Backbone bond lengths (Angstrom), bond angles and torsions (degrees), N, CA, C in turn:
res aa  C-N    CA-C-N  psi(-1)  N-CA   C-N-CA  omega(-1)  CA-C   N-CA-C  phi
1 M - - - 1.454 - - 1.526 109.71 -
2 A 1.347 115.87 152.43 1.453 121.38 179.24 1.519 109.87 -89.25
3 A 1.343 116.56 132.67 1.459 121.68 179.01 1.524 108.67 -162.06
4 H 1.320 117.04 135.39 1.472 122.54 175.06 1.532 112.21 53.85
5 G 1.322 115.92 40.89 1.451 120.84 175.49 1.512 115.38 74.38
6 A 1.322 117.69 14.85 1.469 121.47 178.99 1.520 108.65 -144.18
7 R 1.332 115.32 173.35 1.460 120.42 176.53 1.526 108.83 -112.43
8 F 1.340 115.21 134.21 1.456 121.32 -176.81 1.520 110.62 -122.55
9 H 1.318 115.12 137.47 1.458 120.86 175.20 1.518 108.99 -89.90
10 V 1.348 115.47 135.15 1.458 120.44 176.98 1.522 109.37 -132.25
11 A 1.329 115.52 151.20 1.464 123.20 170.17 1.523 106.61 -113.67
12 E 1.314 117.10 129.62 1.463 121.01 -170.51 1.520 111.09 -131.73
13 L 1.347 115.35 143.59 1.457 121.16 177.77 1.525 108.47 -153.56
14 G 1.328 116.06 139.31 1.460 121.04 172.08 1.512 114.81 90.98
15 D 1.339 114.36 172.88 1.460 123.65 178.59 1.515 109.02 -131.82
16 G 1.336 114.92 152.54 1.452 120.09 179.98 1.510 110.77 129.20
17 P 1.337 117.62 -164.09 1.469 120.27 177.42 1.525 110.90 -58.36
18 L 1.333 116.40 143.39 1.460 121.08 -174.31 1.526 112.07 -78.25
19 V 1.331 115.23 131.04 1.456 123.44 169.73 1.526 106.57 -121.42
20 L 1.324 116.70 121.43 1.466 122.21 -175.89 1.517 109.57 -110.83
21 L 1.334 116.87 125.61 1.460 123.61 -172.88 1.523 110.94 -107.59
22 L 1.338 116.48 130.39 1.465 122.82 -177.12 1.525 109.94 -119.24
23 H 1.317 116.66 125.91 1.463 122.66 -175.32 1.521 112.18 -82.32
24 D 1.332 115.99 176.41 1.464 123.73 177.90 1.528 109.96 -110.61
25 F 1.294 115.86 -176.49 1.468 125.95 173.97 1.528 108.53 -83.20
26 P 1.332 120.48 136.49 1.458 129.86 -4.33 1.528 109.31 -105.73
27 Q 1.315 116.88 68.20 1.459 122.23 -169.47 1.529 111.97 -110.89
28 F 1.329 115.33 -164.51 1.464 123.37 171.00 1.522 105.86 -158.78
29 W 1.315 119.62 -171.28 1.460 121.65 -170.85 1.517 113.58 -53.50
30 W 1.343 117.66 -28.62 1.474 123.47 -175.10 1.524 112.46 -56.83
31 A 1.333 117.24 -23.22 1.461 120.92 179.39 1.530 112.13 -58.65
32 W 1.331 117.07 -23.66 1.463 121.61 -175.30 1.529 112.43 -104.10
33 R 1.329 118.24 16.83 1.468 120.51 -172.99 1.530 112.95 -56.51
34 A 1.333 117.42 -40.90 1.466 119.89 -179.05 1.523 111.25 -67.93
35 Q 1.329 117.04 -40.20 1.465 120.08 -179.11 1.521 111.69 -72.84
36 L 1.327 118.21 -30.07 1.462 120.58 174.73 1.522 110.53 -56.01
37 V 1.311 115.57 -48.62 1.472 120.46 -178.43 1.525 110.89 -68.54
38 A 1.334 116.77 -47.57 1.463 120.79 -175.01 1.524 112.55 -66.03
39 L 1.317 118.03 -43.22 1.462 119.93 -177.78 1.522 111.49 -74.39
40 A 1.337 117.41 -32.70 1.467 119.53 173.76 1.523 109.88 -62.34
41 A 1.334 116.79 -41.70 1.461 120.68 178.47 1.524 111.55 -65.71
42 A 1.321 116.81 -26.31 1.466 121.04 179.84 1.526 112.80 -84.50
43 G 1.344 117.43 -1.32 1.451 120.09 174.28 1.508 116.12 103.46
44 Y 1.331 116.76 28.09 1.462 120.58 -179.63 1.521 110.85 -122.23
45 R 1.320 115.23 146.29 1.458 120.66 168.40 1.530 105.78 -79.48
46 T 1.304 116.36 107.42 1.458 121.39 -170.63 1.522 109.38 -109.81
47 V 1.323 115.48 125.09 1.462 122.04 -175.98 1.524 108.90 -129.17
48 A 1.332 116.53 127.23 1.465 122.18 172.69 1.518 107.43 -111.25
49 M 1.324 116.65 125.33 1.465 120.07 -176.86 1.519 110.85 -109.67
50 D 1.328 114.81 152.54 1.461 120.77 167.02 1.522 107.30 -84.67
51 L 1.322 117.47 120.48 1.450 120.94 177.60 1.532 110.68 -61.72
52 R 1.312 115.83 159.82 1.458 121.64 174.89 1.537 109.66 -48.35
53 G 1.335 115.91 129.37 1.457 120.62 178.23 1.506 115.21 90.57
54 Y 1.325 117.66 -8.34 1.461 121.87 -177.07 1.523 111.44 -114.29
55 G 1.324 115.76 158.72 1.457 122.03 170.59 1.514 112.38 52.33
56 A 1.335 115.43 -130.02 1.460 120.77 -178.55 1.522 112.73 -97.50
57 S 1.335 118.17 7.69 1.462 120.66 175.00 1.534 110.22 -78.28
58 D 1.332 115.57 164.41 1.459 120.45 179.46 1.529 111.35 -61.57
59 K 1.336 114.35 153.56 1.469 121.40 -177.84 1.531 109.62 -129.35
60 P 1.333 116.78 66.38 1.465 119.64 -179.59 1.526 110.80 -70.25
61 P 1.329 117.46 167.00 1.466 119.18 -177.94 1.517 114.01 -71.26
62 R 1.318 119.17 -18.07 1.459 121.99 -177.27 1.528 111.03 -134.00
63 G 1.336 115.30 170.83 1.456 120.06 174.31 1.511 113.97 106.19
64 Y 1.330 118.33 24.92 1.456 121.26 -175.82 1.528 112.59 -104.43
65 D 1.311 116.07 22.11 1.462 122.09 172.90 1.520 109.36 -88.73
66 T 1.326 117.05 158.80 1.465 120.29 -176.88 1.521 112.90 -63.85
67 P 1.332 121.15 -40.31 1.476 118.43 177.01 1.524 113.39 -59.26
68 T 1.333 117.89 -40.52 1.467 119.76 178.02 1.521 110.44 -67.51
69 S 1.325 117.11 -39.82 1.465 120.28 177.25 1.530 111.03 -59.76
70 A 1.339 116.54 -42.51 1.462 120.34 177.84 1.531 110.88 -63.87
71 A 1.333 116.57 -40.86 1.463 119.72 177.75 1.521 111.27 -64.93
72 D 1.334 117.40 -36.79 1.466 121.74 175.51 1.525 110.31 -58.19
73 V 1.325 115.69 -49.18 1.468 120.55 -175.99 1.517 110.81 -65.65
74 A 1.326 116.98 -43.84 1.462 119.83 177.91 1.529 111.12 -59.86
75 A 1.334 116.41 -39.45 1.468 120.35 179.05 1.525 111.48 -68.36
76 V 1.324 117.60 -35.88 1.465 120.62 177.03 1.524 110.27 -64.64
77 V 1.333 117.63 -40.60 1.469 120.23 176.02 1.520 109.86 -55.49
78 R 1.332 116.42 -47.63 1.472 119.95 179.89 1.523 111.34 -65.95
79 A 1.333 117.16 -39.79 1.470 120.68 -179.67 1.528 111.44 -65.53
80 L 1.303 117.00 -26.23 1.468 120.97 176.03 1.529 111.84 -77.43
81 G 1.329 116.62 -2.22 1.455 121.38 178.20 1.514 113.64 81.95
82 E 1.321 116.82 18.77 1.457 121.23 -177.64 1.524 110.56 -110.88
83 R 1.325 115.42 153.28 1.468 120.09 176.89 1.521 111.09 -78.17
84 D 1.353 116.19 -40.66 1.456 119.63 -177.17 1.517 110.02 -154.61
85 A 1.335 115.87 176.08 1.461 121.65 -178.06 1.521 109.40 -152.45
86 V 1.313 115.66 157.14 1.455 120.48 159.86 1.519 105.90 -84.93
87 V 1.313 116.93 124.89 1.460 121.74 -176.35 1.523 108.54 -106.05
88 V 1.330 115.29 126.14 1.463 122.72 -178.13 1.521 107.43 -116.58
89 G 1.333 117.60 122.41 1.454 119.88 -177.50 1.513 112.51 -132.61
90 L 1.323 115.66 143.46 1.464 122.93 175.90 1.522 108.94 -108.13
91 G 1.339 118.32 130.84 1.461 121.73 175.42 1.517 112.08 57.96
92 I 1.338 116.75 -118.53 1.463 121.05 177.51 1.525 110.54 -55.87
93 G 1.334 116.61 -40.70 1.460 120.32 176.51 1.520 111.94 -63.98
94 G 1.337 117.19 -33.72 1.458 121.15 177.01 1.513 112.00 -67.91
95 R 1.314 116.19 -36.79 1.465 120.60 175.55 1.526 109.92 -60.84
96 T 1.328 117.13 -44.20 1.458 120.91 176.98 1.522 111.28 -62.99
97 A 1.339 116.34 -41.67 1.469 119.97 178.64 1.524 111.11 -59.43
98 W 1.340 117.63 -42.98 1.465 121.37 177.97 1.534 111.10 -60.16
99 A 1.328 116.86 -36.58 1.465 120.54 -176.06 1.525 113.41 -74.81
100 L 1.302 117.39 -27.63 1.460 120.65 -170.41 1.526 114.84 -59.49
101 P 1.344 120.64 -45.57 1.470 118.07 -177.79 1.522 113.69 -62.69
102 S 1.322 117.19 -27.87 1.463 120.42 178.90 1.521 111.97 -80.46
103 L 1.332 116.88 -36.98 1.468 120.93 -174.71 1.522 113.09 -93.49
104 H 1.330 117.12 -31.07 1.474 121.67 -176.77 1.528 109.38 -140.91
105 P 1.320 117.83 64.18 1.466 120.73 -172.44 1.525 114.25 -61.78
106 E 1.321 117.94 -27.05 1.471 119.77 -177.78 1.520 112.22 -66.73
107 Q 1.333 116.96 -25.03 1.460 120.59 -173.70 1.530 113.52 -95.49
108 V 1.322 118.52 1.96 1.467 120.45 -173.45 1.525 110.74 -128.02
109 R 1.339 116.93 125.06 1.458 119.61 174.90 1.531 111.73 -109.04
110 G 1.328 117.29 -4.24 1.453 122.12 176.87 1.513 108.98 -179.83
111 L 1.343 116.02 158.22 1.457 118.43 178.98 1.515 110.84 -139.34
112 V 1.328 114.46 147.70 1.460 123.05 174.32 1.520 107.49 -125.76
113 A 1.315 116.90 121.96 1.460 122.26 178.10 1.523 108.26 -111.32
114 V 1.321 116.53 117.35 1.462 122.37 -179.04 1.532 108.22 -106.40
115 G 1.322 116.74 121.49 1.461 120.14 178.58 1.511 112.95 58.53
116 A 1.323 117.06 38.56 1.468 121.09 -176.29 1.517 109.82 -145.23
117 G 1.334 116.54 119.75 1.442 120.46 172.63 1.513 110.83 -76.13
118 H 1.328 116.32 161.73 1.461 120.28 175.27 1.524 108.47 -59.17
119 P 1.342 118.84 141.42 1.476 120.75 -177.30 1.524 114.81 -56.46
120 L 1.328 118.51 -24.88 1.459 119.92 178.63 1.524 112.95 -82.40
121 L 1.330 116.83 0.70 1.465 121.04 179.86 1.521 111.62 -108.68
122 T 1.321 117.29 28.68 1.466 120.87 -179.58 1.517 111.37 -57.30
123 R 1.327 117.75 -37.50 1.464 120.15 178.98 1.521 111.78 -65.49
124 H 1.328 117.15 -36.58 1.467 120.50 175.77 1.515 110.33 -61.88
125 V 1.343 116.28 -43.29 1.466 120.26 -179.48 1.524 110.28 -62.44
126 L 1.330 116.83 -42.24 1.460 119.94 178.06 1.527 110.59 -61.74
127 R 1.327 116.75 -41.07 1.460 119.62 178.54 1.533 111.31 -64.78
128 D 1.330 116.66 -38.61 1.469 120.39 175.29 1.520 110.69 -55.04
129 R 1.315 115.86 -46.47 1.460 120.70 -174.24 1.520 111.64 -71.63
130 L 1.316 116.58 -35.37 1.460 119.26 179.09 1.521 111.62 -69.33
131 G 1.328 116.11 -19.66 1.461 119.51 -177.97 1.509 114.61 -84.53
132 E 1.319 117.86 -5.46 1.457 121.60 -178.42 1.524 109.66 -126.32
133 R 1.347 115.97 148.07 1.466 118.04 177.75 1.514 110.84 -61.25
134 T 1.344 116.46 -46.93 1.462 119.05 178.86 1.513 110.40 -65.89
135 G 1.343 116.32 -33.49 1.449 120.05 178.70 1.512 111.81 -67.70
136 L 1.319 116.88 -36.62 1.458 120.33 177.88 1.524 110.20 -62.60
137 A 1.329 116.10 -41.41 1.465 119.64 176.47 1.521 110.46 -62.36
138 A 1.346 116.07 -40.12 1.465 119.96 179.14 1.523 111.29 -64.88
139 T 1.346 116.01 -35.99 1.461 119.23 178.70 1.517 111.07 -68.07
140 R 1.324 116.15 -40.86 1.471 119.08 175.71 1.522 110.31 -59.22
141 T 1.334 115.10 -41.40 1.459 119.65 178.90 1.524 110.83 -62.04
142 A 1.344 116.11 -43.75 1.466 120.33 180.00 1.524 111.22 -61.25
143 L 1.331 116.78 -41.06 1.457 120.14 178.35 1.530 111.34 -66.98
144 A 1.340 116.01 -38.91 1.465 119.68 179.72 1.516 111.70 -64.63
145 R 1.338 117.25 -25.99 1.461 120.38 -179.77 1.519 112.77 -67.90
146 Q 1.324 117.64 -12.51 1.462 120.16 178.07 1.530 111.63 -76.35
147 L 1.325 116.95 -16.45 1.458 120.49 -179.82 1.529 110.46 -71.22
148 P 1.327 118.51 150.17 1.465 120.34 176.30 1.525 111.90 -79.43
149 A 1.325 116.18 140.40 1.480 124.75 168.23 1.526 114.87 69.39
150 L 1.320 118.55 -47.20 1.467 120.63 -175.41 1.524 112.89 -58.89
151 P 1.324 120.62 -44.73 1.470 119.61 178.58 1.522 113.09 -60.68
152 E 1.333 116.79 -36.94 1.469 119.95 177.39 1.529 110.71 -61.67
153 R 1.330 116.32 -45.74 1.469 119.53 179.83 1.520 110.77 -63.80
154 S 1.322 117.02 -40.12 1.464 120.95 179.78 1.522 111.51 -63.61
155 L 1.331 116.34 -35.05 1.462 120.67 -177.62 1.517 112.09 -73.02
156 V 1.327 118.03 -41.71 1.467 120.22 -172.47 1.522 113.49 -87.30
157 H 1.333 118.25 -15.53 1.463 120.46 -177.73 1.528 111.07 -105.16
158 G 1.323 115.13 151.06 1.461 121.25 174.33 1.519 112.24 60.33
159 D 1.348 115.78 -134.57 1.461 120.56 -176.58 1.523 112.02 -99.63
160 G 1.343 117.20 28.21 1.464 121.35 -175.85 1.513 113.62 -55.14
161 V 1.326 118.04 -49.05 1.461 121.48 -178.99 1.521 110.52 -67.85
162 A 1.318 117.64 -44.64 1.467 120.75 179.11 1.520 110.87 -59.05
163 R 1.321 116.72 -39.83 1.464 120.56 -178.85 1.525 110.71 -64.36
164 V 1.330 117.15 -43.84 1.466 120.61 178.43 1.520 110.63 -59.95
165 L 1.322 116.92 -46.91 1.460 120.75 -177.60 1.527 111.33 -65.84
166 R 1.310 117.04 -43.83 1.469 120.27 -173.44 1.510 113.19 -73.29
167 E 1.329 118.08 -30.60 1.460 117.64 -178.33 1.525 111.99 -77.13
168 R 1.349 117.29 -9.56 1.468 119.70 178.51 1.527 113.59 -114.13
169 S 1.327 117.72 -4.96 1.461 120.78 -175.89 1.519 111.32 -100.95
170 G 1.336 115.39 169.49 1.449 121.46 174.02 1.519 110.46 -87.19
171 P 1.334 117.52 -177.05 1.465 120.67 -178.63 1.532 111.96 -66.19
172 G 1.331 115.89 142.64 1.463 121.00 174.68 1.514 115.52 91.63
173 W 1.311 117.65 -3.58 1.471 121.51 178.37 1.511 107.33 -140.77
174 P 1.357 117.94 143.07 1.460 129.91 5.65 1.521 112.71 -86.41
175 G 1.329 115.68 157.82 1.449 121.29 170.99 1.517 110.83 -86.08
176 Q 1.295 116.06 176.48 1.469 120.79 -177.91 1.527 111.80 -61.29
177 E 1.339 117.20 -39.22 1.464 119.72 -179.83 1.525 110.71 -64.47
178 D 1.333 116.75 -41.16 1.465 120.03 179.85 1.522 111.02 -61.28
179 V 1.334 116.17 -47.61 1.463 120.63 -179.74 1.519 109.97 -61.23
180 A 1.321 117.04 -44.23 1.467 120.61 -178.59 1.522 111.33 -62.59
181 R 1.340 116.95 -42.25 1.463 120.85 179.73 1.524 111.39 -61.45
182 Y 1.332 115.62 -48.25 1.461 119.09 -176.18 1.524 111.99 -74.22
183 R 1.308 117.11 -31.36 1.468 119.62 175.07 1.528 110.00 -63.82
184 E 1.318 115.87 -44.92 1.468 119.80 178.72 1.529 110.83 -62.36
185 A 1.340 116.65 -41.61 1.460 120.64 -177.08 1.523 112.08 -67.16
186 V 1.324 117.21 -37.96 1.461 120.08 -176.36 1.528 111.63 -77.41
187 R 1.341 116.84 -16.51 1.457 120.67 178.28 1.520 113.32 -88.31
188 V 1.336 117.32 -1.52 1.464 119.84 170.90 1.528 107.47 -61.75
189 P 1.330 118.63 135.57 1.471 120.12 -177.11 1.520 112.78 -49.95
190 F 1.334 115.28 132.55 1.461 126.53 175.03 1.531 114.12 79.57
191 V 1.333 119.43 -10.32 1.461 119.94 -178.04 1.532 111.38 -65.63
192 A 1.322 117.77 -47.38 1.465 120.02 -177.29 1.523 110.83 -57.45
193 H 1.324 116.62 -45.41 1.469 119.50 -179.65 1.524 110.75 -65.16
194 S 1.322 117.20 -46.59 1.462 120.45 -178.74 1.522 111.03 -60.26
195 A 1.338 116.18 -44.64 1.464 120.90 -178.77 1.521 111.41 -60.32
196 L 1.313 116.96 -41.65 1.460 120.85 -178.74 1.520 112.35 -73.04
197 E 1.316 117.41 -24.82 1.460 120.18 179.32 1.524 112.07 -64.25
198 Y 1.337 117.65 -31.27 1.470 119.59 174.94 1.526 110.03 -58.07
199 H 1.324 116.77 -46.35 1.464 121.47 -178.15 1.528 111.08 -67.49
200 R 1.308 116.29 -36.72 1.461 119.25 -179.62 1.522 110.91 -65.86
201 W 1.329 116.74 -40.24 1.460 118.14 178.70 1.522 111.13 -65.10
202 I 1.322 117.87 -42.30 1.465 120.81 179.87 1.531 110.37 -57.73
203 A 1.337 116.63 -45.85 1.457 120.40 -177.99 1.522 112.13 -65.32
204 R 1.308 117.26 -32.03 1.465 120.93 -175.10 1.524 113.37 -96.62
205 S 1.331 117.05 -7.37 1.461 119.88 -170.68 1.524 113.15 -64.59
206 A 1.325 117.75 -28.11 1.463 120.07 -177.98 1.526 112.51 -63.72
207 V 1.323 117.27 -24.89 1.463 120.45 -178.26 1.524 111.98 -110.07
208 R 1.318 116.59 8.84 1.463 120.85 178.98 1.522 109.47 -105.95
209 A 1.328 116.62 147.48 1.460 120.48 179.74 1.530 111.05 -62.21
210 D 1.351 116.76 -41.79 1.466 118.41 -179.89 1.523 111.12 -67.11
211 G 1.331 117.62 -32.23 1.456 120.90 176.49 1.519 111.97 -66.86
212 R 1.332 117.16 -39.36 1.466 120.52 178.69 1.529 110.71 -68.68
213 R 1.317 117.17 -38.13 1.476 119.96 176.54 1.523 110.23 -64.36
214 F 1.321 116.30 -40.85 1.462 121.18 178.48 1.530 110.27 -61.29
215 A 1.321 117.48 -46.79 1.463 121.07 179.91 1.528 111.15 -60.89
216 A 1.326 116.72 -42.22 1.461 120.11 -179.85 1.524 111.31 -62.35
217 A 1.325 116.77 -37.81 1.470 120.66 -178.60 1.522 112.02 -67.55
218 L 1.333 117.47 -26.77 1.459 120.95 -175.81 1.529 114.04 -91.42
219 R 1.318 117.84 -10.62 1.470 119.83 -171.97 1.521 113.48 -64.60
220 A 1.318 117.55 -29.19 1.464 120.29 -177.69 1.522 112.71 -72.36
221 G 1.326 118.39 -17.22 1.456 121.21 -179.20 1.517 112.72 80.65
222 T 1.324 116.37 -166.32 1.465 121.66 -175.01 1.514 111.49 -137.52
223 D 1.331 115.77 151.27 1.460 121.21 177.97 1.519 113.08 -101.37
224 V 1.338 118.52 -5.00 1.465 119.41 -178.77 1.530 109.82 -75.56
225 P 1.337 118.08 157.28 1.472 119.74 175.81 1.525 111.27 -59.85
226 V 1.324 115.78 139.14 1.462 122.18 -177.32 1.532 109.35 -128.94
227 L 1.322 115.06 130.56 1.465 122.35 170.63 1.519 107.95 -118.39
228 Q 1.329 116.43 124.91 1.458 121.15 173.99 1.526 108.28 -108.52
229 V 1.326 115.97 134.69 1.465 122.17 -178.54 1.517 108.60 -127.24
230 R 1.319 115.74 138.42 1.467 120.88 178.02 1.518 109.60 -139.32
231 G 1.341 116.78 135.18 1.450 120.39 167.83 1.526 109.10 -71.35
232 E 1.291 117.27 134.77 1.464 121.78 -175.54 1.526 112.95 -54.26
233 L 1.332 117.48 -32.40 1.462 122.07 -176.13 1.528 112.79 -101.32
234 D 1.304 117.66 13.40 1.470 121.71 -177.44 1.530 110.13 -66.88
235 P 1.357 118.14 116.83 1.465 119.69 179.79 1.519 113.93 -83.11
236 T 1.335 117.61 -4.46 1.463 119.65 -173.62 1.522 113.31 -88.10
237 V 1.330 118.09 -21.46 1.460 120.72 -178.12 1.529 108.56 -155.88
238 S 1.319 117.37 137.48 1.463 121.52 -177.45 1.523 111.24 -91.56
239 R 1.314 114.87 162.76 1.464 119.69 173.63 1.528 110.62 -60.62
240 A 1.342 116.60 -37.65 1.466 120.04 -179.63 1.522 111.55 -61.04
241 T 1.335 117.04 -38.57 1.460 120.02 178.53 1.522 110.79 -66.97
242 L 1.324 117.02 -39.56 1.463 118.88 176.89 1.526 110.63 -65.82
243 E 1.331 116.94 -39.06 1.459 119.82 176.81 1.524 110.80 -61.95
244 A 1.331 116.38 -38.23 1.468 119.86 177.20 1.523 111.37 -63.56
245 G 1.331 116.32 -31.32 1.458 120.32 179.37 1.511 113.39 -67.26
246 A 1.336 117.14 -17.78 1.468 120.39 -179.05 1.519 111.84 -60.56
247 R 1.323 117.90 -24.96 1.466 119.20 -178.65 1.525 112.46 -69.46
248 F 1.333 117.14 -14.78 1.457 120.10 176.11 1.529 111.81 -92.41
249 A 1.323 117.05 -4.08 1.469 122.14 -179.35 1.524 108.57 -105.87
250 H 1.333 116.43 100.57 1.459 121.02 -175.51 1.523 112.29 -90.30
251 G 1.321 116.43 -10.96 1.452 120.66 175.33 1.529 109.96 -98.46
252 P 1.335 117.39 -159.94 1.467 120.33 178.21 1.527 110.94 -57.63
253 H 1.317 116.23 133.12 1.467 121.07 -176.76 1.521 109.51 -136.65
254 R 1.339 114.85 141.87 1.468 120.55 178.46 1.516 108.66 -146.25
255 L 1.322 115.84 142.33 1.460 122.51 177.42 1.522 108.89 -123.39
256 E 1.326 116.32 127.02 1.463 122.13 179.97 1.524 109.59 -125.08
257 E 1.318 116.40 139.20 1.456 121.87 175.72 1.527 108.77 -117.64
258 V 1.328 116.32 129.63 1.465 121.79 -177.95 1.527 108.30 -97.46
259 P 1.314 118.01 117.03 1.472 120.00 -174.05 1.526 113.54 -70.56
260 G 1.338 115.13 146.46 1.454 121.73 169.22 1.509 116.75 78.64
261 V 1.348 117.84 6.34 1.465 119.80 -178.78 1.525 109.67 -128.91
262 G 1.346 114.51 163.59 1.448 120.86 -179.79 1.509 112.93 -97.68
263 H 1.317 115.73 -139.47 1.465 121.88 -172.12 1.521 113.61 -71.13
264 Y 1.329 117.77 -36.12 1.466 120.92 -169.94 1.529 111.31 -89.57
265 V 1.322 115.75 61.76 1.470 122.05 -174.53 1.526 112.84 -56.47
266 P 1.353 120.56 -40.38 1.465 118.93 -179.00 1.523 114.06 -58.19
267 E 1.339 117.50 -25.91 1.464 119.98 179.86 1.526 112.63 -108.17
268 E 1.310 117.86 -28.58 1.454 119.78 178.57 1.530 112.08 -76.43
269 A 1.329 116.99 -32.19 1.464 121.62 178.45 1.526 109.40 -138.27
270 P 1.347 117.34 63.01 1.470 120.17 -172.04 1.522 114.01 -61.46
271 G 1.327 116.99 -43.08 1.460 119.57 -179.21 1.518 112.35 -68.13
272 R 1.322 115.90 -41.03 1.468 120.08 179.66 1.523 110.65 -63.73
273 L 1.329 117.69 -43.19 1.456 119.71 -179.95 1.524 110.86 -68.77
274 A 1.319 117.94 -41.45 1.466 120.54 179.71 1.527 110.72 -59.63
275 S 1.332 116.90 -42.65 1.461 121.13 178.19 1.520 111.52 -64.64
276 L 1.332 115.77 -41.83 1.460 120.74 178.99 1.523 111.13 -63.06
277 L 1.334 116.74 -44.98 1.461 120.75 179.67 1.526 111.56 -64.71
278 A 1.334 117.06 -45.20 1.461 120.02 -178.08 1.527 110.87 -62.66
279 G 1.322 116.57 -41.10 1.474 119.85 179.19 1.524 111.63 -65.20
280 W 1.324 116.56 -41.64 1.465 120.06 -179.43 1.529 110.91 -70.28
281 L 1.322 116.71 -42.32 1.469 120.16 -179.88 1.519 111.88 -62.03
282 A 1.316 116.97 -34.90 1.468 120.91 -177.54 1.527 111.99 -62.46
283 R 1.318 117.05 -19.70 1.463 120.82 -178.75 1.523 112.70 -81.03
284 W 1.341 116.13 -16.91 1.467 118.76 -176.68 1.522 110.78 -119.92
């Protein structure tokens, strides 16, 4: 579908109030396959989109900053013929979900951030990672992503995708099919570069004018209902950082931790997350 000057691929199932699902790096809409089915069965129009630069969506040379991502999502809501949506995001998608009520309040009636701290808590997230051995490795990886070209080659060759998934997941995931799917998806021309550009903008946003404007827009927080979800073993963000994010949620707020899993909760614990989402959505 056409939205915000680009074309976006979506997977859709069900009827009812709109729930829009946003994937993380290095994924695409398929990450939400279990929740698409479960939430549609629970009475929701459930849509999982490929973010700009991923999957079958357009891959322009620019537009991988969080404000543009939020504008993309808001435009997709309108292109779907809906006034607003509950937006559910994992990781990078969760960062976009957090931004939406501040930047596009008309299009958001609630947000769920999975494995994602509030965008103004980037320093907390860095401290989380420095405090763990696996987190330190993740921080080195994040810094290496600022280099030109080399991170793209590392991602598309050898076990690059498997390494990214395994260093952030809990035991038993990903399986061979998961790795194969995401490896194939990231090798689509321009996907690796586009995916990494999101991370590069985040790292540089503190010294960029657009990054400072973005931070200023988010400081007031949001009044929409907020659900934060974290896998107990997620090395990318701590429970303390999510608790700190509660100060930006001035409306109903809830924090849930899923035991025994890492960052990729939608796939590591699909049934548990689907049940959690359906129960929370039923309240609003």
